[in-house]
C-alpha positions as CSV (number, residue, x, y, z in Angstrom):
1,M,18.6,10.6,88.4
2,M,21.9,10.7,86.4
3,K,21.4,11.1,82.6
4,K,23.9,9.6,80.2
5,I,24.6,11.6,77.1
6,L,26.6,10.2,74.2
7,L,28.3,12.7,71.9
8,A,29.5,11.5,68.5
9,C,31.5,12.9,65.6
10,G,33.6,11.4,62.8
11,T,36.6,10.6,65.0
12,G,35.1,10.9,68.5
13,I,37.6,13.7,69.3
14,C,37.3,17.1,67.6
15,T,33.8,18.3,67.2
16,S,32.3,16.2,69.9
17,T,34.8,17.8,72.3
18,A,33.6,21.2,71.2
19,V,30.0,20.2,71.7
20,S,30.8,18.6,75.1
21,A,32.3,21.9,76.4
22,K,29.3,23.9,75.2
23,L,26.7,21.4,76.4
24,Q,28.3,21.1,79.9
25,R,28.3,24.9,80.2
26,I,24.6,25.1,79.2
27,L,23.5,22.3,81.5
28,D,25.4,23.7,84.4
29,E,23.9,27.1,83.8
30,K,20.4,25.4,83.9
31,G,21.2,24.0,87.3
32,L,21.9,20.5,86.2
33,K,25.5,20.2,87.3
34,G,26.1,16.7,88.7
35,Q,23.0,15.2,87.0
36,Y,24.6,14.1,83.8
37,Q,27.5,12.1,82.4
38,I,28.9,12.7,78.9
39,A,30.8,10.2,76.9
40,Q,32.3,10.7,73.4
41,C,32.6,8.2,70.6
42,K,33.2,7.8,66.8
43,I,30.0,8.1,64.8
44,A,30.5,4.4,63.7
45,E,30.2,3.3,67.3
46,V,26.8,4.9,67.9
47,P,24.6,1.9,66.9
48,M,26.6,-0.3,69.2
49,K,26.9,2.1,72.2
50,S,23.6,4.0,72.1
51,A,21.5,1.5,74.0
52,D,23.3,2.4,77.2
53,F,22.5,6.1,77.0
54,D,19.5,8.4,77.5
55,L,20.4,10.7,74.6
56,C,22.8,10.8,71.6
57,I,23.9,14.0,70.0
58,A,26.0,13.8,66.8
59,T,27.6,16.3,64.5
60,T,27.3,14.0,61.5
61,Q,24.8,11.5,60.1
62,V,24.5,8.1,61.8
63,S,24.3,5.0,59.6
64,G,22.6,2.3,61.5
65,D,20.0,2.2,64.3
66,V,20.3,4.6,67.2
67,K,18.8,2.9,70.3
68,C,18.1,6.1,72.3
69,P,16.6,9.5,71.5
70,F,18.8,11.2,68.9
71,I,19.6,14.9,68.2
72,M,21.6,16.3,65.3
73,G,24.1,18.6,67.1
74,V,25.4,20.8,64.3
75,A,23.7,23.8,66.0
76,F,26.3,23.6,68.8
77,L,28.9,24.4,66.2
78,T,27.1,27.0,64.2
79,G,24.9,28.6,67.0
80,M,22.0,28.7,64.6
81,G,18.8,27.0,65.9
82,L,20.4,26.1,69.2
83,N,17.6,27.2,71.6
84,P,15.1,24.6,70.3
85,I,17.7,21.9,70.6
86,I,18.5,22.9,74.2
87,E,14.8,22.7,75.0
88,K,14.7,19.2,73.5
89,I,17.7,18.1,75.5
90,L,16.2,19.5,78.7
91,T,13.2,17.3,78.3
92,I,15.3,14.2,79.0
93,F,15.9,15.6,82.5
94,E,12.1,15.7,83.0
95,T,11.7,12.0,82.3
96,K,12.3,9.3,84.9
């Protein structure tokens, strides 16, 4: 089943693009290529868009309700604490 992942940052361009590249590499290495779709948006759009996604990862705080599981994604930028976050992300692929 295809999983939809929403990546958000302040403008929907810079840091979410960096996270997207790293996340795609990790997921592909885990054998999940072709099992996910990634979309990017501005952090202000998350409350409105998140209902259509299986997971939201953001590099900044969200104001408003996130309507899907949410992960703070700063670790993708710093590298610190990334392994537990990857494990959390992989759990969405285990759910139907």
